[in-house]
BASESE-940355 format. One record per atom (N, C-alpha, C, CB): residue in three letters; y, x, z. Coordinates in steps of 0.05 Angstrom, whole numbers, plus 32768, in hexadecimal, padded with zeros to 4 digits. Each point is the difference from the previous one (the first is absolute). Glycine has a CB too. Layout:
ALAYXZ/...
This chain:
UNK8B118928882A/UNK7FEB800F800C/UNK7FEA7FE68010/UNK802480348007/UNK7FCD7FCD7FEE/UNK7FE57FF08013/UNK7FEB80118012/UNK80007FDE7FD8/UNK80078023803A/UNK7FEC8012801B/UNK7FF17FEA8006/UNK80218024801B/UNK7FC07FE97FE5/UNK7FED7FF0800E/UNK7FF280108015/UNK7FFB7FE37FD8/UNK800B801A8049/UNK7FF780168012/UNK7FE77FEB800E/UNK80368023800B/UNK7FB87FEA7FFB/UNK7FEC7FEE800F/UNK80018021801B/UNK7FD57FD37FCC/UNK802A8024804B/UNK7FF8800D8016/UNK7FE980018008/UNK80217FFA800A/UNK7FCE801C8003/UNK7FE27FFB800B/UNK7FFF7FF38015/UNK7FF180237FF0/UNK80077FEB8029/UNK7FF980048016/UNK801C80048018/UNK7FD180137FE4/UNK80387FE38023/UNK8018800B8017/UNK7FFE7FFA8014/UNK801C80007FEA/UNK7FEF800B802D/UNK7FFF80048021/UNK801A8001800A/UNK7FD8801A7FFF/UNK80377FDE800C/UNK80117FFE800D/UNK80217FF47FEE/UNK7FDC80288020/UNK80387FDF7FF4/UNK80197FF67FF3/UNK800F80117FE5/UNK80057FEF8033/UNK7FE3802C7FD8/UNK801D80137FF2/UNK7FF380017FDB/UNK8011802D8038/UNK7FDA7FC77FCA/UNK7FF27FFA7FDE/UNK800D7FEF7FF3/UNK7FD68006800B/UNK803F7FE17FFF/UNK80147FF07FFA/UNK8019800F7FF4/UNK7FEC7FE28023/UNK801E80297FF7/UNK801280107FFD/UNK7FF880197FEA/UNK800E7FEE8030/UNK7FEA801C7FC9/UNK7FF680177FEE/UNK7FFF7FF47FE9/UNK7FE6801A801E/UNK800D7FC37FDC/UNK800280017FDF/UNK80167FEE7FFE/UNK7FCE80097FEF/UNK80467FED801E/UNK801D7FFA7FF3/UNK800F80147FF6/UNK80027FE1801D/UNK7FFC80427FEE/UNK800B80137FF7/UNK7FF780087FE9/UNK800A80098025/UNK7FD67FF17FD1/UNK7FF4800E7FF1/UNK80017FEA7FEC/UNK7FE68024801D/UNK80287FC37FE3/UNK80067FEE7FEE/UNK802080077FF9/UNK7FDA7FDB8012/UNK802A80267FFB/UNK8023800A7FFB/UNK800180187FED/UNK80107FF38034/UNK7FDD80257FD1/UNK7FFE80167FF3/UNK7FF47FF47FE3/UNK7FFA8023802E/UNK7FFB7FD47FD1/UNK7FEA7FF67FE3/UNK80237FFD7FED/UNK7FC27FD58017/UNK804E80257FF4/UNK80177FFD7FE7/UNK800380167FEE/UNK801A7FE8801D/UNK7FE2802C7FF2/UNK8006801B7FED/UNK7FEE800F8000/UNK802880048006/UNK7FBE7FEA7FF3/UNK7FEC800C7FF3/UNK7FFE80057FE0/UNK7FEE7FEC8027/UNK802B801F7FCE/UNK800D7FFC7FE7/UNK7FFD802B7FFF/UNK802C7FBD8003/UNK7FCC80497FE0/UNK7FF1801B7FFA/UNK801E80068002/UNK7FCB80027FDF/UNK8034801E802F/UNK801980137FFD/UNK800D80057FEB/UNK7FEF8012801B/UNK80057FED7FCF/UNK800A80057FE4/UNK80137FEE7FEE/UNK7FD680158002/UNK802A7FDA8005/UNK800A7FDB7FF7/UNK801680107FEB/UNK7FFF7FD38036/UNK800E80467FD4/UNK801A80017FEF/UNK7FF0800D7FE4/UNK802D8008802D/UNK7FC380017FD5/UNK7FF1800E7FE5/UNK7FFB7FEF7FEE/UNK7FEA801F8017/UNK80107FC57FF4/UNK7FF07FF37FED/UNK80137FE87FED/UNK7FD3800A8024/UNK80227FEA7FC8/UNK800D7FF57FEF/UNK7FF67FDC7FFB/UNK800780387FEC/UNK7FF17FC68026/UNK7FF57FDC8008/UNK80197FF48003/UNK7FD48004801E/UNK802F7FE07FDE/UNK80127FEC7FFE/UNK7FFD7FE88019/UNK7FFD800C7FCA/UNK7FE97FFB803F/UNK7FFC7FE9800F/UNK7FF38014801F/UNK7FF47FD27FCD/UNK800D80208049/UNK7FF68000801A/UNK7FE37FF5800A/UNK802F80018002/UNK7FC4800C8003/UNK7FE57FDF7FFE/UNK7FEB80128014/UNK7FFF7FE27FBF/UNK7FF4801C804B/UNK7FF08008801B/UNK7FF47FED800F/UNK801B801E8002/UNK7FCF7FE18000/UNK7FEE7FF88004/UNK7FDF80048011/UNK80237FFA7FDD/UNK7FD67FFA803F/UNK7FED80128006/UNK7FF77FF68018/UNK801180277FE8/UNK7FE27FEB8023/UNK7FF38000801F/UNK800180188011/UNK7FE17FE47FED/UNK8028800D8032/UNK7FF980108016/UNK7FF380008010/UNK801880047FF9/UNK7FDC8002800B/UNK7FE580018019/UNK8009800E801D/UNK7FDA80087FD7/UNK80257FF68042/UNK800380098012/UNK7FF17FF78019/UNK8023800A7FE6/UNK7FCF80068031/UNK7FF37FFF800F/UNK800780158021/UNK7FE57FEF7FCD/UNK801A7FFB8049/UNK800D80108016/UNK7FE67FFB801A/UNK803E7FF67FEE/UNK7FB9801F8018/UNK7FF87FFB8017/UNK800F800E801B/UNK7FD77FF87FE2/UNK80227FF9803E/UNK800C80148012/UNK7FFC7FF08022/UNK802780167FD2/UNK7FE67FF48037/UNK7FFB7FFA801B/UNK80208004800F/UNK7FC680117FFD/UNK80307FD28016/UNK801A80008017/UNK7FF37FFF8014/UNK80247FE87FED/UNK7FF2800D8025/UNK7FFC80048024/UNK80107FF5800C/UNK7FF280268002/UNK80077FC2800A/UNK801E7FE98013/UNK8003800D8013/UNK7FFA7FCF7FFA/UNK801F80408011/UNK800680078015/UNK80127FEE8014/UNK7FF680297FE7/UNK80107FE08028/UNK80137FF28017/UNK80127FF37FF7/UNK7FFC801C801A/UNK80167FCB7FF6/UNK80197FFB7FF9/UNK7FFD7FF57FDA/UNK8016802B802E/UNK7FD57FC77FC4/UNK80027FF97FED/UNK800680107FEC/UNK80057FE28017/UNK7FFC803E7FEB/UNK7FFD800A7FE9/UNK7FF0800C7FF8/UNK801C7FFE8003/UNK7FD980027FE4/UNK7FE280027FED/UNK800B801F7FEF/UNK7FEF7FBC7FF4/UNK7FFA805A8008/UNK800280137FF1/UNK7FF980027FF1/UNK8005800C8013/UNK7FF780007FD3/UNK7FE680027FF3/UNK8006801D7FE4/UNK7FF07FBE800D/UNK7FFC80457FE4/UNK7FFC800E7FF2/UNK7FF17FFF7FE3/UNK8008800B802A/UNK7FFF7FEE7FBA/UNK7FF27FF37FEB/UNK7FFC80247FF1/UNK801A7FBD7FFB/UNK7FCF803F7FF0/UNK800580137FF0/UNK7FEE7FEA7FE2/UNK80048038802B/UNK80157FD17FC8/UNK7FF27FF07FDF/UNK7FFF800F7FE9/UNK80137FD7800A/UNK7FE980177FDD/UNK7FF480087FE8/UNK800C7FFB7FE9/UNK7FDF7FFD8014/UNK803580097FE4/UNK80107FEF7FE8/UNK7FF2800B7FE4/UNK80357FFD801C/UNK7FC77FEE7FCD/UNK7FF280027FE5/UNK800B7FF57FED/UNK7FDE80028012/UNK803880027FDA/UNK800C7FF77FEC/UNK80087FFD7FE2/UNK800180068024/UNK7FF87FEB7FCF/UNK7FF480117FE0/UNK80177FE97FF6/UNK7FBB80147FFA/UNK80597FF47FF4/UNK80137FF27FF0/UNK7FFA80047FDD/UNK80248007802C/UNK7FE27FE87FC8/UNK800080027FE7/UNK801D7FFD7FFA/UNK7FD27FF07FF9/UNK803580207FF8/UNK801E80078001/UNK80057FF67FDD/UNK80018032802D/UNK80097FB87FCF/UNK80017FEE7FE5/UNK8015801D7FF5/UNK7FFD7FB9800E/UNK801580427FFE/UNK8015800D7FEC/UNK800980178000/UNK800B7FDE7FFF/UNK7FDD8032800C/UNK7FF6801F7FEE/UNK7FE87FFE7FEF/UNK8010801C8027/UNK7FE27FCE7FDF/UNK7FEA80007FF1/UNK7FE980128014/UNK80207FFA7FCF/UNK7FDF80008045/UNK800180228017/UNK7FEF7FF0801C/UNK804380207FF3/UNK7FAB7FE8801F/UNK800380008017/UNK8008800A8012/UNK7FF07FF47FF3/UNK800A8005802D/UNK8010800A801B/UNK7FED7FF88011/UNK80317FFA7FF6/UNK7FC080248019/UNK7FE67FF9800E/UNK800B8013801B/UNK7FD27FF87FD2/UNK80277FFA8048/UNK80158009801C/UNK7FE27FFE800F/UNK803F7FE87FFF/UNK7FC080308012/UNK7FF07FF88019/UNK800780138019/UNK7FD97FEF7FE1/UNK802080028032/UNK801680148018/UNK7FE87FFC801F/UNK80467FEC7FE9/UNK7FC0801E8028/UNK7FFC7FFC8016/UNK80167FFB8015/UNK7FDC80167FF0/UNK80207FD88029/UNK80117FF08003/UNK80027FFD802C/UNK7FF17FE67FBE/UNK801E802E804F/UNK7FF87FFE8013/UNK801E7FED8014/UNK7FD780307FF1/UNK80277FC1801B/UNK800F7FF68012/UNK7FFF7FF5801B/UNK80077FFE7FDB/UNK800D800A803B/UNK7FFE7FF6801F/UNK800E7FE68002/UNK8001802E8013/UNK80007FC08001/UNK800F7FF47FFE/UNK7FFA7FF08020/UNK800580057FC4/UNK800B7FE78043/UNK80087FF78012/UNK800B7FE68001/UNK800280298005/UNK7FF37FC48011/UNK80087FE28003/UNK800780048019/UNK7FE37FE37FE2/UNK803480098022/UNK800D7FF5801E/UNK80007FE18004/UNK802080288000/UNK7FD97FD0800F/UNK80027FE58004/UNK801A8003800D/UNK7FCE7FEE8003/UNK804A800A800A/UNK800780098015/UNK800A7FE0800B/UNK800A803A7FF1/UNK7FFA7FB47FFD/UNK80037FE18009/UNK7FEB7FEC7FFB/UNK802C80077FF9/UNK7FCA7FE6800C/UNK7FE57FEF7FFD/UNK800A7FF67FDD/UNK7FF17FE98041/UNK802880107FC1/UNK80087FFC7FE5/UNK800380137FE2/UNK80147FE68022/UNK7FEE802F7FF3/UNK8007801E7FEC/UNK7FF480137FFD/UNK801E7FFC8009/UNK7FD780177FE5/UNK7FFB80127FF5/UNK801280247FF4/UNK7FE67FCC7FFE/UNK800E804C800A/UNK800C80077FED/UNK7FEA80147FF4/UNK80317FF68013/UNK7FD580147FD9/UNK7FE480107FF2/UNK8008800F7FE2/UNK7FDC7FD88016/UNK802180477FF0/UNK800B80157FF8/UNK7FE1800D7FF3/UNK803080028027/UNK7FE080117FBE/UNK7FEB800E7FFA/UNK800780207FF1/UNK7FE87FCD7FFD/UNK800C80447FFD/UNK800D80167FEC/UNK7FEA80107FF9/UNK802E80048013/UNK7FD680077FDE/UNK7FE780117FF3/UNK800980127FE2/UNK7FDC7FD48014/UNK800580357FE9/UNK801080107FEC/UNK7FE480027FEB/UNK802C80208022/UNK7FCF7FDD7FC3/UNK7FF87FFD7FE9/UNK7FF680197FF0/UNK801C7FDA8005/UNK7FD280347FF6/UNK800180177FEB/UNK7FEE7FF37FE3/UNK8001802F802D/UNK80107FD37FCA/UNK7FF97FEF7FE3/UNK800080097FEA/UNK80107FE5800F/UNK7FD9801C7FDC/UNK7FFC80197FDF/UNK80007FE77FE7/UNK7FD580338017/UNK803D7FD47FDE/UNK80087FF17FE9/UNK7FF2800B7FF1/UNK80287FF38007/UNK7FD07FFE7FD6/UNK800280057FEC/UNK7FFE7FF37FE9/UNK7FFA80198019/UNK80107FF67FD4/UNK800D7FE87FE9/UNK7FFF80057FDE/UNK80237FF7802A/UNK7FD580007FCD/UNK80047FFB7FDF/UNK80147FF27FF6/UNK7FD880027FFE/UNK802D800D7FE8/UNK800B7FE57FF4/UNK8004800A7FDF/UNK801E7FEB8033/UNK7FE780057FB4/UNK7FFF800C7FE8/UNK802980017FF6/UNK7FBF7FE97FF4/UNK804380248005/UNK801680017FEE/UNK80067FF57FE7/UNK7FFD801F8016/UNK801D7FD47FED/UNK7FFA7FEA7FF4/UNK800580047FE2/UNK80097FE58029/UNK800580367FCB/UNK80017FFD7FE8/UNK7FE780097FF4/UNK802F80038003/UNK7FC580158005/UNK7FE7800C7FFF/UNK7FE97FF98004/UNK801680168006/UNK7FE97FD3801C/UNK7FEC7FFD7FFC/UNK7FE8801B8016/UNK80197FE37FC9/UNK80018031803B/UNK7FEB80168008/UNK7FFC7FFE801E/UNK800F80227FDA/UNK7FDE7FE58030/UNK7FF37FF3801E/UNK800680178011/UNK7FD67FE17FF1/UNK803D80168027/UNK800D80128015/UNK7FEB7FFD801D/UNK80397FF87FEA/UNK7FBA80198029/UNK7FF67FFC8012/UNK800C800F8010/UNK7FDF7FF17FEE/UNK802680028028/UNK80038015801A/UNK7FF17FFA8016/UNK802B80067FF6/UNK7FC6800C801E/UNK7FF27FF48014/UNK800780178014/UNK7FDA7FE37FE7/UNK801A80108038/UNK80008013801A/UNK80157FFA8005/UNK7FE780237FFC/UNK80357FC78002/UNK802280018004/UNK7FFC7FFA801D/UNK801B7FEC7FD0/UNK7FE9802D803E/UNK7FFD7FEF8024/UNK80257FFE800C/UNK7FC180228015/UNK80347FC67FFA/UNK80117FF3800E/UNK7FFB80008024/UNK80047FE47FCE/UNK801E801A803A/UNK7FFF7FF08018/UNK80127FEE8006/UNK7FED8020800F/UNK800F7FD28006/UNK80067FE58000/UNK7FFF7FFD8024/UNK7FEA7FEF7FC8/UNK802F800C803C/UNK7FF87FF5801A/UNK801E7FE78003/UNK7FDF8037801A/UNK800F7FB47FFE/UNK800B7FE97FFE/UNK80057FFC8022/UNK7FE77FED7FCC/UNK80298002803B/UNK80087FF3801D/UNK7FFE7FE77FF5/UNK80218021801C/UNK7FD67FC97FF6/UNK800A7FE3800E/UNK800B7FF68019/UNK7FE37FFC7FE7/UNK801F7FF28014/UNK800B7FED8023/UNK80047FE27FF2/UNK8025802C8021/UNK7FCE7FC97FF3/UNK80067FE18003/UNK80057FF0801C/UNK7FE380047FD9/UNK802E7FEE8024/UNK7FFE7FEF8018/UNK7FF77FE17FFD/UNK80258020800F/UNK7FC97FD98003/UNK7FF87FE77FF8/UNK80017FED8018/UNK7FE580147FDC/UNK80207FD08020/UNK80057FE7800A/UNK7FF07FF07FFC/UNK802480077FFE/UNK7FC87FE88014/UNK7FF27FE98003/UNK80007FED8013/UNK7FED80197FED/UNK80107FCD8000/UNK7FFE7FEE8014/UNK7FE57FEC8009/UNK802F80057FF1/UNK7FC57FF4801D/UNK7FE37FF27FF6/UNK80147FD9800D/UNK7FC18038800E/UNK80347FC77FDF/UNK7FFE7FD87FFE/UNK7FED7FEF8002/UNK801980067FE8/UNK7FE17FF9802B/UNK7FDE7FF38002/UNK7FE480197FEB/UNK801D7FBD7FFF/UNK7FDC80307FF4/UNK7FF3801A7FF0/UNK800880097FE2/UNK7FD97FF2801B/UNK8042800C7FEB/UNK8018800F7FE4/UNK800A8013800A/UNK80147FDC7FE9/UNK7FE98042800C/UNK801180158005/UNK800C80077FED/UNK7FEB800C801E/UNK80367FEB7FE5/UNK8012800F7FF3/UNK800E801B8000/UNK80007FDA8001/UNK800880307FF2/UNK8007801E800C/UNK801E80097FE8/UNK7FBE80128013/UNK804A80027FF5/UNK8016800D7FEB/UNK7FFF80208003/UNK80247FD58005/UNK7FDA80417FE1/UNK80078013800B/UNK8014800A7FE7/UNK7FD580068023/UNK804180107FE9/UNK800C80197FF8/UNK7FF380168001/UNK80207FEF8009/UNK7FE280207FE9/UNK7FFA801C7FFB/UNK800B80137FF3/UNK7FE37FEE8004/UNK8010802D7FF7/UNK801080137FED/UNK7FE680167FF4/UNK80377FFD8020/UNK7FC9800C7FD0/UNK7FF080137FF3/UNK801380147FEC/UNK7FD57FDC8004/UNK8023803E8000/UNK800580167FF5/UNK7FEF80107FF3/UNK801B7FFA801C/UNK7FE480137FCC/UNK7FF180197FFC/UNK800A80137FEB/UNK7FDA7FE8800F/UNK801F80307FF8/UNK800680117FE1/UNK7FE980108003/UNK803880067FF8/UNK7FD180057FE6/UNK7FE2800C7FF8/UNK800C800D7FEB/UNK7FD77FDE800C/UNK801B803E7FF3/UNK801380167FF4/UNK7FE280117FF2/UNK80358003802C/UNK7FD07FFA7FC2/UNK7FE880047FE6/UNK8007801D7FFC/UNK7FFE7FCE7FE3/UNK7FEB8040801C/UNK8003801C7FF2/UNK800580007FE0/UNK7FE080128025/UNK8030800A7FD3/UNK800180007FDF/UNK7FE980077FF9/UNK802B800C7FF7/UNK7FD17FE67FE8/UNK7FE980047FF4/UNK800880007FE5/UNK7FE37FEE8023/UNK800080267FC8/UNK7FFF7FFD7FEE/UNK7FF07FF17FED/UNK8012801D8013/UNK7FFC7FD97FD9/UNK7FEB7FEA7FEF/UNK800180177FE3/UNK80107FBF8015/UNK7FCD80377FEB/UNK7FFA800F7FE0/UNK7FF87FEA7FEC/UNK7FEA802E8015/UNK80257FD77FD0/UNK7FF97FF37FE8/UNK7FE2800E7FF0/UNK803B7FF57FFB/UNK7FB67FED7FFC/UNK7FEE80167FF0/UNK800980177FEB/UNK7FE57FDB8006/UNK802680277FE6/UNK800980137FF8/UNK8010801A8015/UNK7FFF7FD87FD9/UNK7FF880228039/UNK8012801A8013/UNK801A7FFF800A/UNK7FEB801A7FE8/UNK80267FCA8009/UNK801E8003800C/UNK7FFA7FFB802A/UNK80217FE17FC2/UNK7FEB80368048/UNK80087FF98016/UNK80127FF3800E/UNK7FED80187FF9/UNK80207FD28017/UNK800C7FF48006/UNK800780068029/UNK7FED7FE27FC8/UNK802E802D804B/UNK7FFD80048011/UNK80157FEC800D/UNK7FE9802E7FF4/UNK800C7FC58022/UNK80107FEF8007/UNK800380018019/UNK7FF67FEA7FE0/UNK8021801C8032/UNK800B8005801A/UNK7FF87FF08011/UNK802480107FF1/UNK7FDD7FF5802F/UNK80017FFA801A/UNK800C7FE27FFE/UNK800680348012/UNK7FED7FB47FF6/UNK80127FE97FFF/UNK7FFA7FF88024/UNK7FFD7FED7FBE/UNK801880058049/UNK80037FEB8016/UNK80047FE37FFF/UNK800F8024800F/UNK7FDF7FC67FFF/UNK80047FEC8000/UNK7FFF7FF48016/UNK7FF780057FDC/UNK801F7FE88026/UNK7FFB7FF28020/UNK800B7FE87FFF/UNK80048028801C/UNK7FF77FC77FF7/UNK7FF87FE67FF8/UNK80097FF48021/UNK7FD1800A7FD3/UNK80467FE08033/UNK80087FF68019/UNK7FFE7FE77FFB/UNK801B80218010/UNK7FD27FC87FFD/UNK80027FE58000/UNK80117FF5801D/UNK7FD17FFF7FDF/UNK80387FED8020/UNK80067FEF8022/UNK7FEB7FE27FED/UNK804C80128021/UNK7FA97FE57FFE/UNK7FF07FF37FED/UNK7FEF7FE5801E/UNK7FF880397FCD/UNK80157FB18024/UNK80067FEC8013/UNK7FED7FEB7FFB/UNK802E800D8004/UNK7FC67FE58010/UNK7FED7FE87FF1/UNK7FF57FEA801E/UNK7FE8802A7FCD/UNK80127FC3802B/UNK7FF07FE7800A/UNK7FE07FFE7FFF/UNK802A7FEA7FF1/UNK7FCA800B8023/UNK7FE67FFF7FFD/UNK7FF47FE38013/UNK8001803A7FF7/UNK7FE97FBE8008/UNK7FFF7FEB8008/UNK7FDA80028006/UNK80357FE87FE4/UNK7FC28009802D/UNK7FE180088009/UNK7FF87FEC8006/UNK800180268010/UNK7FDD7FCA7FE9/UNK7FFF7FE98011/UNK7FE1800F800B/UNK80217FCC7FE2/UNK7FDB802B803E/UNK7FF37FFF800C/UNK7FE27FEB7FF3/UNK802F80108023/UNK7FBC7FFC7FD2/UNK7FE67FEF7FFC/UNK7FEF80088014/UNK80037FFC7FD1/UNK7FFF80168048/UNK7FE880078010/UNK8006801B7FF6/UNK7FDC7FD58003/UNK7FFF80307FF4/UNK800380217FF2/UNK800D80027FE5/UNK7FD5800E8015/UNK803A7FE57FDE/UNK800F80037FEA/UNK801B7FF98005/UNK7FDB7FF87FE7/UNK8037801C800E/UNK801E7FF58004/UNK8008800B7FDE/UNK800E80078042/UNK7FF17FE47FAE/UNK800D80037FEA/UNK80247FFD7FFD/UNK7FCE7FF07FF4/UNK803680227FFF/UNK801E80098001/UNK801380057FE8/UNK7FEC80148025/UNK802C7FEF7FDA/UNK801380037FEB/UNK80128015800A/UNK7FFD7FD17FEF/UNK801180397FFB/UNK80158011800B/UNK8016800C7FE1/UNK7FD980108032/UNK803E7FE67FD6/UNK801480067FE8/UNK801B80188009/UNK7FF47FC77FED/UNK800680448003/UNK800D801B8007/UNK801680077FEF/UNK7FD780108010/UNK80407FF47FEB/UNK801480077FF5/UNK800280237FFD/UNK80137FD18013/UNK7FF380387FD9/UNK8005801E8006/UNK801C800F7FEC/UNK7FC38002800B/UNK8046800A8008/UNK801C80087FF4/UNK7FFE80258000/UNK80217FCD8018/UNK7FDB80347FD5/UNK800480297FF8/UNK801F80008002/UNK7FD4800E7FD4/UNK802C80058044/UNK801C8008800A/UNK800580187FEE/UNK7FFC7FF28034/UNK7FEC80277FCC/UNK8004800E7FEE/UNK7FEB800C7FF1/UNK802280038017/UNK7FDE80057FD2/UNK7FE8800B7FF3/UNK8007800E7FDF/UNK7FE27FD78020/UNK800E80387FE0/UNK7FF780167FE8/UNK7FFD7FE37FE3/UNK7FD980348029/UNK80447FD07FC6/UNK7FFC7FE77FEE/UNK7FF380107FEB/UNK802A7FDC800B/UNK7FCB80187FE4/UNK7FEF800F7FE7/UNK800A7FF77FE9/UNK7FD680058016/UNK803380127FD4/UNK801080027FF1/UNK7FF5800B7FE2/UNK801C8004802B/UNK7FE57FE47FC4/UNK7FF080067FE9/UNK801280187FF0/UNK7FE87FCB7FFE/UNK8009803D7FE7/UNK800A801E7FF6/UNK80157FF07FED/UNK7FD080288001/UNK80397FE37FE7/UNK801B7FFB7FF3/UNK7FF77FE97FF2/UNK8017802F7FFA/UNK7FCD7FCF7FF8/UNK80027FE67FF2/UNK7FE47FEA8016/UNK8013801E7FC0/UNK7FED7FEC8054/UNK7FEE7FE58010/UNK800E7FF08010/UNK7FDA80188004/UNK801C7FD58000/UNK800D7FDC800A/UNK7FF7800B8021/UNK7FF07FCC7FCE/UNK802380408046/UNK80018000801D/UNK7FF57FE68010/UNK8027801E7FF7/UNK7FC97FE18018/UNK80027FE7800B/UNK80167FF38021/UNK7FCD800C7FE3/UNK802C7FE6801A/UNK80167FE88008/UNK7FFB8014801F/UNK7FFA7FBE7FDE/UNK801E80468030/UNK7FFF8014801B/UNK800A7FE58014/UNK8010803D7FEC/UNK7FDC7FAC8012/UNK7FFE7FEA8017/UNK7FFA800C8021/UNK7FEA7FDE7FD5/UNK803580178037/UNK80008009801A/UNK7FF57FEA8014/UNK8026801E7FF3/UNK7FD17FCB8004/UNK7FF57FEE8010/UNK7FE87FF47FF6/UNK80287FFA8010/UNK7FC77FFA7FFA/UNK7FDD7FF87FF6/UNK7FFA7FF08019/UNK7FEB802E7FE2/UNK7FFB7FC48018/UNK7FEE7FF48020/UNK7FE280017FFE/UNK80247FDB800B/UNK7FD6802A8004/UNK7FEB7FFF8003/UNK7FED7FEA800D/UNK801480277FFA/UNK7FD47FC77FFD/UNK7FF77FE98009/UNK7FE1800B8001/UNK80267FDA7FED/UNK7FD2801E8036/UNK7FE78008800A/UNK7FF17FE8800B/UNK8012802D8009/UNK7FD27FCF7FED/UNK7FF87FE6801A/UNK7FE380177FFD/UNK801A7FB77FF7/UNK7FD5803C801B/UNK7FE88005800E/UNK7FF17FF8801D/UNK8011801D7FE3/UNK7FE17FE98024/UNK7FF47FF88012/UNK7FFB80148018/UNK7FF07FE57FDC/UNK80108019803B/UNK7FF48014800D/UNK7FE87FF08014/UNK802F80217FFC/UNK7FBE7FEF8005/UNK7FE480018011/UNK80048005802A/UNK7FE9801C7FC4/UNK80117FD78048/UNK8008800C8011/UNK7FE17FF58012/UNK804080057FF6/UNK7FAF80148013/UNK7FE080098012/UNK800E80088016/UNK7FDA80157FDC/UNK80067FE18035/UNK800980138018/UNK7FFB80207FFD/UNK7FF57FD8801D/UNK800380337FCB/UNK800A80238006/UNK8010800C7FE9/UNK7FD5800A801A/UNK80327FE37FCE/UNK800C80067FED/UNK80127FEC7FF3/UNK7FDF801C8000/UNK802D7FEE7FEA/UNK80157FF78001/UNK7FF97FFD7FDB/UNK802180168035/UNK7FE67FD77FB6/UNK7FFD800A7FEC/UNK80197FED7FE8/UNK7FC880138015/UNK80487FF87FDE/UNK80127FF37FEC/UNK7FF980067FDE/UNK80268006802A/UNK7FDA7FE67FC6/UNK80087FFC7FE5/UNK80137FF87FF8/UNK7FE37FFE7FFE/UNK802B800D7FF3/UNK80197FF57FF3/UNK800A80067FE4/UNK800B7FFF802B/UNK80017FF17FCE/UNK800680097FDD/UNK80217FF98007/UNK7FCD7FEE7FD9/UNK803C80268010/UNK802580008004/UNK800880077FDE/UNK8008801B803E/UNK80117FD57FC0/UNK801080117FE2/UNK801B80018012/UNK7FEB7FE87FC7/UNK8023802D801C/UNK801680038003/UNK801B7FFF7FEA/UNK7FE180158021/UNK802C7FD87FDF/UNK800B7FF27FEE/UNK801E80087FFB/UNK7FDF7FDF800C/UNK802C80107FDF/UNK802A7FFB800A/UNK7FFC801E7FFB/UNK80177FD38031/UNK7FE180437FBE/UNK800D80177FF4/UNK7FFF80027FE5/UNK7FF780158025/UNK801B7FED7FC6/UNK7FFC80017FE4/UNK7FEA800C7FEA/UNK802B7FFD8012/UNK7FD480167FFB/UNK7FE780127FF4/UNK7FE980058019/UNK8024801E7FDD/UNK7FD77FDC803C/UNK7FF07FFE800E/UNK7FF37FEB800E/UNK801280217FFC/UNK7FD27FE87FF9/UNK7FF17FE08014/UNK7FEF800D7FFE/UNK800C7FCF7FF9/UNK7FE4802A802B/UNK7FE2800F8009/UNK7FF57FF2800F/UNK800A80287FFF/UNK7FD77FD57FF9/UNK7FF17FF2800A/UNK7FE7800D8010/UNK80137FE47FDD/UNK7FE6800A8043/UNK7FF1800F800D/UNK7FF07FFA8013/UNK801A80147FF4/UNK7FD37FFC801E/UNK7FF17FF18010/UNK7FEF8010800B/UNK80067FDC7FE9/UNK7FF8801F8034/UNK7FFE80138017/UNK7FE47FEB800B/UNK803E8019800D/UNK7FAF7FF98002/UNK7FEF80018015/UNK800280138014/UNK7FE97FEE7FE5/UNK801C8003802E/UNK7FFC80148022/UNK7FEF7FF08018/UNK803580157FFA/UNK7FC380088006/UNK7FED80008017/UNK80098008801E/UNK7FE1800C7FD9/UNK801C7FE98043/UNK800C800F8013/UNK7FEE7FF98012/UNK802F80017FF5/UNK7FC280178012/UNK7FF37FFE8022/UNK800780078017/UNK7FE580037FEE/UNK80087FF08020/UNK800A8013801C/UNK7FF080088013/UNK80237FED7FFF/UNK7FDC802B8010/UNK7FEA8005800E/UNK800B8017800E/UNK7FDC7FEE7FE2/
């Protein structure tokens, strides 16, 4: 599976946390009717786009609280059933960050997303097209991260350990064939739980701060994807790694970020993406 993800304008730390959850959930974007299909391979590729905007406030004693609102739009070509899967939805996520030591900070977020799915596929033996639309889903997620950093002249090095968990319930739905055949699919639940641990480094070049991050990812719980009787199921890899490079721009009343990343080392999953963030102080 190969996903390209592009994130537009984001404000606040919750945007980053939410992206992580959705990236994990993207692995479950397989159509619910897999058991009725006859394809012999699993092949998906596509694009996911997310945008966030929010507001936050610094309180006393190193505490920052905020709220972000987001929108996601996903388009996948599901080659294993010669079809497509689309998803779009709205996200709300409150978050906080606490700087309790000079070198340490803690950030946490939770959120809710209302997502609507649509899909189509071609039945393998007859090439009849089956379509389902308006499949509603509720997604709940939470993340928690502990961060540490140390400044050595113009270089800052740091590390992060954290976890995120999401649960999505998707309503039952009916798919209709072009010849009038009707298939009913029951309600489904998808869960994803990850432990994340990483290292990062940045350099102070005045107003520009280029940086790089490496993050290991371990899935301590997830809903596995299983193919039908004639399908090849994807590898259920529990480990992966994210690689990120970017640059921060710091000015008097705003900061900006441009970064690119890739997720690798999973046998049937890779991801490439980019992020642009703008943060304005007022």
